[in-house]
C-alpha positions as CSV (number, residue, x, y, z in Angstrom):
1,M,0.0,-0.3,-0.1
2,G,2.4,2.5,0.7
3,T,4.2,2.0,-2.1
4,I,1.0,2.7,-4.7
5,D,0.9,6.3,-2.0
6,G,4.0,7.0,-3.1
7,L,3.3,6.8,-6.4
8,R,0.3,8.3,-6.1
9,K,2.1,11.2,-4.7
10,W,4.9,11.1,-7.2
11,L,1.8,11.4,-9.9
12,A,0.4,14.8,-8.2
13,W,1.9,17.0,-10.5
14,A,0.3,15.5,-13.6
15,N,-3.3,16.4,-12.1
16,P,-3.8,20.4,-12.9
17,L,-3.1,18.8,-16.7
18,Y,-5.5,16.5,-16.6
19,G,-7.9,18.6,-14.8
20,G,-7.0,21.4,-17.8
21,V,-7.8,18.0,-20.3
22,L,-10.9,17.3,-18.4
23,G,-12.5,20.6,-18.5
24,L,-11.3,21.7,-22.5
25,R,-13.2,18.3,-23.3
26,N,-16.4,19.1,-21.5
27,R,-16.9,22.6,-22.9
28,R,-16.8,20.9,-26.1
29,F,-19.5,18.7,-25.8
30,D,-21.4,21.3,-23.5
31,A,-21.4,23.3,-26.9
32,G,-23.2,20.3,-28.5
33,K,-19.6,19.3,-30.5
34,G,-19.0,16.1,-31.5
35,V,-22.2,13.9,-29.9
36,I,-24.2,11.9,-31.9
37,T,-27.6,11.4,-30.8
38,L,-29.6,8.6,-31.9
39,D,-33.6,8.2,-32.9
40,R,-34.2,6.4,-29.7
41,P,-33.6,7.1,-25.7
42,V,-30.6,6.7,-24.1
43,I,-30.1,6.3,-20.4
44,S,-26.4,6.4,-18.9
45,V,-25.4,5.1,-15.7
46,G,-22.2,6.4,-14.5
47,N,-20.0,7.0,-11.4
48,L,-17.6,9.7,-10.7
49,S,-14.8,7.4,-9.2
50,T,-12.9,4.3,-10.1
51,G,-13.5,1.4,-8.4
52,G,-17.1,-0.4,-7.5
53,T,-19.5,2.0,-6.7
54,G,-23.1,-0.7,-7.3
55,K,-23.1,0.7,-10.7
56,T,-24.0,-3.3,-12.5
57,P,-26.5,-3.5,-9.8
58,I,-27.9,-0.2,-10.6
59,T,-27.6,-0.9,-14.3
60,M,-29.3,-4.5,-13.7
61,H,-32.1,-2.4,-11.7
62,V,-32.5,0.0,-15.1
63,L,-32.8,-2.3,-17.4
64,R,-35.3,-4.9,-15.3
65,L,-37.9,-1.9,-14.8
66,L,-37.9,-1.0,-19.0
67,R,-38.8,-4.5,-19.4
68,E,-41.1,-5.0,-16.8
69,A,-42.8,-2.0,-18.8
70,G,-42.8,-3.7,-21.7
71,R,-39.8,-1.4,-23.5
72,W,-37.4,-3.9,-24.9
73,P,-33.6,-2.2,-24.2
74,C,-29.8,-3.0,-25.1
75,V,-27.3,-2.3,-23.1
76,A,-24.2,-1.0,-24.5
77,M,-20.4,-1.2,-22.6
78,R,-16.4,-0.5,-23.2
79,G,-16.1,-4.3,-22.6
80,Y,-13.5,-4.1,-19.6
81,G,-11.6,-7.7,-19.0
82,A,-12.5,-9.1,-22.8
83,P,-9.8,-10.6,-25.0
84,Q,-9.4,-8.7,-27.8
85,G,-11.8,-9.3,-30.8
86,E,-14.1,-12.0,-28.0
87,G,-16.8,-9.3,-27.6
88,L,-18.9,-10.7,-24.8
89,A,-16.0,-12.5,-23.0
90,S,-15.8,-9.4,-20.8
91,D,-16.7,-9.2,-17.5
92,E,-19.8,-7.3,-17.2
93,A,-21.0,-8.4,-20.4
94,R,-21.3,-12.3,-19.0
95,E,-22.8,-10.8,-16.0
96,Y,-25.8,-9.5,-18.1
97,R,-26.4,-12.0,-20.4
98,G,-26.4,-14.6,-17.2
99,A,-29.0,-12.1,-15.2
100,F,-31.1,-11.5,-19.0
101,P,-30.0,-14.4,-21.7
102,D,-32.4,-12.6,-24.0
103,L,-30.6,-9.0,-23.5
104,P,-28.7,-7.3,-26.7
105,I,-25.3,-6.6,-25.6
106,V,-22.7,-4.0,-27.1
107,A,-19.5,-4.7,-25.3
108,Q,-16.7,-2.9,-27.5
109,P,-14.4,0.0,-27.3
110,N,-16.3,2.4,-29.7
111,R,-19.6,1.9,-28.4
112,I,-21.4,4.0,-30.9
113,D,-20.0,2.0,-34.2
114,G,-21.2,-1.3,-32.2
115,L,-24.9,0.1,-31.3
116,I,-25.2,1.3,-35.3
117,Q,-24.5,-2.3,-36.2
118,L,-26.7,-3.9,-33.4
119,F,-29.6,-1.1,-34.7
120,G,-29.2,-3.2,-38.3
121,T,-29.5,-6.8,-37.5
122,Q,-33.0,-8.3,-37.3
123,F,-32.5,-8.9,-33.8
124,G,-31.1,-5.0,-32.9
125,E,-33.8,-3.5,-35.2
126,R,-36.4,-3.9,-32.3
127,V,-34.3,-2.0,-29.7
128,N,-36.6,0.8,-28.4
129,V,-33.9,2.4,-25.5
130,V,-30.5,2.3,-25.2
131,V,-29.2,1.5,-21.4
132,L,-25.3,2.2,-21.4
133,D,-23.3,0.8,-18.6
134,D,-20.3,3.0,-17.0
135,G,-21.4,6.3,-19.4
136,F,-21.4,9.6,-17.5
137,Q,-18.2,10.4,-19.2
138,H,-18.9,8.8,-22.6
139,R,-20.3,12.2,-24.1
140,Q,-19.9,11.2,-27.7
141,L,-23.6,9.8,-26.8
142,A,-26.1,12.4,-26.2
143,R,-28.2,10.8,-23.4
144,Q,-32.2,11.7,-22.1
145,L,-31.3,10.8,-18.6
146,D,-28.0,10.6,-17.0
147,I,-27.9,8.6,-13.7
148,V,-24.9,9.2,-11.9
149,L,-23.4,7.2,-8.8
150,V,-21.4,8.7,-5.9
151,D,-19.3,5.7,-3.3
152,A,-21.0,7.6,0.0
153,S,-18.2,5.4,2.1
154,L,-15.8,8.1,0.2
155,D,-14.1,11.4,1.4
156,F,-14.5,13.6,-1.3
157,A,-13.0,16.1,0.3
158,R,-10.1,14.2,0.6
159,Q,-10.3,12.6,-3.1
160,Q,-8.6,13.4,-6.0
161,L,-8.2,13.7,-9.5
162,L,-6.9,10.8,-11.5
163,P,-3.4,9.7,-11.9
164,A,-2.8,11.1,-8.2
165,G,-6.4,10.1,-7.0
166,N,-9.6,7.9,-7.8
167,L,-11.9,10.8,-9.7
168,R,-12.7,11.3,-12.7
169,E,-14.6,13.5,-12.3
170,G,-15.1,15.7,-9.2
171,L,-18.7,16.5,-7.8
172,E,-19.3,19.7,-10.0
173,S,-19.9,18.0,-13.1
174,L,-22.8,16.7,-11.1
175,H,-24.7,19.8,-12.6
176,R,-24.8,17.7,-16.3
177,A,-26.7,14.7,-14.2
178,H,-30.1,14.1,-13.5
179,V,-30.4,11.8,-10.5
180,L,-27.4,10.7,-7.9
181,V,-27.2,7.7,-6.5
182,L,-25.8,7.8,-3.2
183,T,-24.3,3.9,-3.0
184,H,-23.2,2.4,0.5
185,A,-25.2,4.7,2.5
186,E,-24.9,2.5,5.6
187,R,-25.8,3.9,8.8
188,E,-22.3,4.2,9.7
189,H,-21.9,6.2,6.6
190,A,-25.0,8.8,7.3
191,A,-23.1,11.6,8.0
192,N,-21.1,11.7,4.9
193,T,-24.1,10.4,3.2
194,A,-26.0,13.1,4.1
195,D,-23.1,15.7,3.6
196,L,-22.9,14.6,0.2
197,Q,-26.3,15.8,-0.6
198,R,-25.9,18.6,0.5
199,R,-22.9,19.4,-1.7
200,A,-25.2,17.7,-4.6
201,L,-27.7,19.6,-4.4
202,A,-25.7,22.5,-3.8
203,I,-24.1,22.5,-7.1
204,N,-27.7,20.8,-9.1
205,P,-30.9,21.7,-7.5
206,S,-32.8,19.7,-9.8
207,L,-31.1,16.7,-8.8
208,L,-32.9,13.8,-7.9
209,V,-31.1,12.4,-4.8
210,C,-31.4,8.5,-4.1
211,T,-29.5,6.0,-1.2
212,S,-28.8,2.8,-1.1
213,R,-27.6,-0.1,0.3
214,H,-25.4,-3.5,-1.2
215,V,-27.0,-6.2,0.1
216,W,-26.6,-10.2,-0.5
217,R,-29.5,-11.5,-1.0
218,E,-28.4,-15.3,-1.4
219,L,-25.3,-17.4,-2.9
220,V,-25.2,-20.0,-5.4
221,D,-23.6,-23.0,-5.7
222,E,-21.9,-24.2,-9.4
223,K,-24.9,-26.0,-9.8
224,E,-27.4,-22.8,-9.8
225,R,-28.3,-24.1,-6.5
226,T,-29.2,-21.2,-3.8
227,L,-28.3,-21.4,0.3
228,P,-28.8,-18.7,2.3
229,V,-26.0,-15.9,3.4
230,S,-26.0,-17.4,6.9
231,W,-24.6,-21.2,5.6
232,L,-21.3,-19.2,5.9
233,R,-21.7,-18.7,9.7
234,G,-19.2,-20.7,11.2
235,K,-17.3,-21.9,8.2
236,R,-13.7,-22.2,7.3
237,V,-13.9,-19.8,4.2
238,V,-11.6,-18.7,1.5
239,V,-12.5,-15.3,-0.2
240,A,-11.3,-14.8,-3.6
241,C,-11.9,-11.8,-6.1
242,A,-10.2,-9.5,-8.9
243,I,-12.5,-6.5,-8.7
244,G,-12.4,-2.7,-8.4
245,K,-13.5,-2.4,-4.1
246,P,-12.0,-5.8,-2.8
247,E,-12.2,-4.6,0.9
248,S,-15.9,-4.1,0.8
249,F,-16.6,-7.6,-1.0
250,V,-13.8,-9.4,1.8
251,G,-15.5,-7.5,4.6
252,Q,-18.9,-9.0,3.9
253,V,-17.7,-12.5,3.6
254,Q,-15.9,-11.6,7.0
255,R,-18.6,-10.6,8.6
256,S,-21.3,-13.4,7.1
257,V,-19.0,-15.8,8.7
258,G,-18.8,-13.9,12.0
259,G,-15.1,-14.1,12.6
260,A,-11.8,-14.5,10.7
261,L,-10.9,-15.9,6.9
262,A,-9.6,-19.3,6.7
263,G,-7.6,-17.5,3.2
264,T,-8.1,-14.5,0.8
265,L,-6.8,-14.5,-2.5
266,V,-7.2,-11.1,-3.8
267,L,-5.9,-9.5,-7.2
268,R,-6.0,-6.3,-9.5
269,D,-9.1,-5.7,-11.5
270,H,-10.7,-7.6,-14.0
271,D,-7.7,-10.1,-13.3
272,P,-8.2,-13.4,-16.1
273,Y,-7.6,-15.6,-13.5
274,E,-5.1,-17.7,-15.5
275,D,-4.7,-21.4,-15.7
276,A,-1.5,-20.8,-12.3
277,T,-3.6,-18.4,-10.6
278,I,-6.2,-21.2,-10.3
279,V,-3.7,-23.6,-9.5
280,R,-2.7,-21.2,-6.8
281,L,-6.2,-20.4,-5.3
282,Q,-6.7,-24.6,-5.4
283,D,-4.0,-24.8,-3.5
284,L,-4.7,-22.1,-1.1
285,I,-8.1,-23.5,-0.3
286,R,-6.3,-27.3,0.9
287,E,-4.4,-25.7,2.7
288,A,-6.7,-23.4,4.8
289,K,-8.7,-26.5,4.8
290,G,-11.4,-24.6,3.3
291,E,-15.1,-25.2,3.5
292,A,-16.2,-23.1,1.0
293,L,-14.4,-20.7,-1.8
294,V,-16.6,-17.7,-2.0
295,V,-16.6,-14.9,-4.8
296,T,-18.3,-12.4,-6.6
297,Q,-20.1,-13.4,-10.0
298,K,-18.1,-11.7,-12.2
299,D,-14.7,-13.7,-10.5
300,W,-17.0,-17.4,-11.5
301,S,-17.8,-16.3,-15.1
302,K,-13.8,-16.7,-15.0
303,L,-13.3,-19.6,-13.0
304,R,-16.0,-21.9,-13.9
305,R,-13.8,-23.4,-16.5
306,A,-11.9,-24.9,-13.4
307,R,-12.8,-28.2,-12.4
308,D,-10.5,-29.5,-9.3
309,W,-12.2,-27.9,-6.3
310,A,-11.9,-29.3,-3.2
311,C,-15.0,-27.3,-2.1
312,P,-18.3,-25.6,-2.6
313,V,-17.5,-22.8,-4.5
314,L,-20.1,-20.3,-4.0
315,R,-20.9,-16.8,-5.2
316,A,-23.2,-14.0,-3.9
317,R,-26.1,-12.9,-5.3
318,L,-25.7,-9.0,-5.0
319,G,-29.1,-6.8,-4.7
320,I,-29.2,-3.0,-4.6
321,E,-32.1,-1.5,-1.8
322,L,-33.1,2.2,-2.3
323,D,-34.0,3.8,0.8
324,S,-34.8,6.4,-0.5
325,G,-36.0,8.1,-4.1
326,S,-37.2,4.6,-5.6
327,D,-40.3,5.4,-7.0
328,G,-38.6,8.9,-8.3
329,L,-36.3,6.8,-10.3
330,T,-38.6,4.5,-11.6
331,Q,-40.4,7.4,-12.7
332,A,-37.8,8.8,-14.5
333,V,-36.9,5.9,-16.2
334,L,-40.1,4.8,-17.3
335,E,-40.5,8.6,-18.7
336,R,-36.9,8.9,-20.3
337,G,-36.6,5.1,-21.3
338,S,-40.0,5.8,-23.9
339,L,-39.4,9.1,-25.6
340,Q,-39.9,9.1,-29.1
341,L,-37.4,10.8,-30.6
342,N,-38.4,12.2,-34.5
343,A,-35.9,14.0,-36.6
344,E,-37.0,17.8,-35.3
345,Q,-37.0,16.6,-31.5
346,A,-33.4,14.9,-32.0
347,E,-32.2,18.3,-33.4
348,Q,-33.5,20.2,-30.7
349,N,-31.7,18.2,-28.2
350,Q,-28.3,17.7,-29.0
351,P,-27.4,20.3,-32.9
352,D,-24.9,18.1,-33.7
353,Q,-25.8,15.0,-35.2
354,Q,-28.5,12.4,-35.7
355,V,-27.5,8.7,-36.5
356,Q,-30.7,6.6,-37.7
357,P,-30.4,2.7,-37.9
358,G,-28.3,0.9,-40.2
359,Q,-26.1,4.3,-40.8
360,Q,-22.6,4.6,-39.8
361,A,-21.5,7.5,-37.4
362,E,-19.0,9.5,-38.8
């Protein structure tokens, strides 16, 4: 950790440069330059910081709301963690495919090209709303609803912009958001949650502010059988993860066990779990006499190819509990996700450019 902190201090000199470039980029997009408007509504779910804020569970919540209302959404993402040319091999894409087997998915660096290609297919022509996963900074694509997640456990007064810190943008960027979801708003973060809400509304008084908590609904084993989270209590449990905010996940496992963990393997975000890493994990389980291995859904999508497990492999089925703002979020998603955009409306919304199905974006 000391090495990482030292590196960030050394990189602090680049913060003004990053902030300047970010400001120029945002002013260009604010003026509508380089922005493409689709002929169907776009809902973006994004965040201000790197690491895990609960973006995927909130995006899945938005997708469920749309599908239950009779809409036919697709999801578009950058495709992090995917070997080049393998599309749905990305971590997040596999999660969405597991939750929604028939969901149209675009997982590639150029999301606009991917969407235009999708709209030109028989499978994609019925798509009538686009949901962007991690889209707040993807400003090349106009959107009708911007949902931004902020981790309420973070002390934003002490956070810095990249590369020295974890912030992609500062709180002031909330002026262009429609909905703010404060995640990890557990009781121990109540004071920080209230402070963030006050600061956000001072920046953008029209923001709809929601608060949410991460909850584990159940455990799922290799054969898709479910177990209550209480099954872990008192057992010798090994935990492995390769995610953006491992301390939150590891801490939840430890609380569920009710004591010390038998073993822990924390890898960098999006680690591919090479064969040597899997062998290392299997050795750790045997040495620790583990009675269960607990991983995230994202990790399991890469571990499932292995067979020689000495104990059950369980992953948590994660959910988001919205403590406040749930009705307002639902109304915003359904209203903005049902807009009918004709050419004239699209031109008024973003003056730069509109793309029709089957047309290539410049």
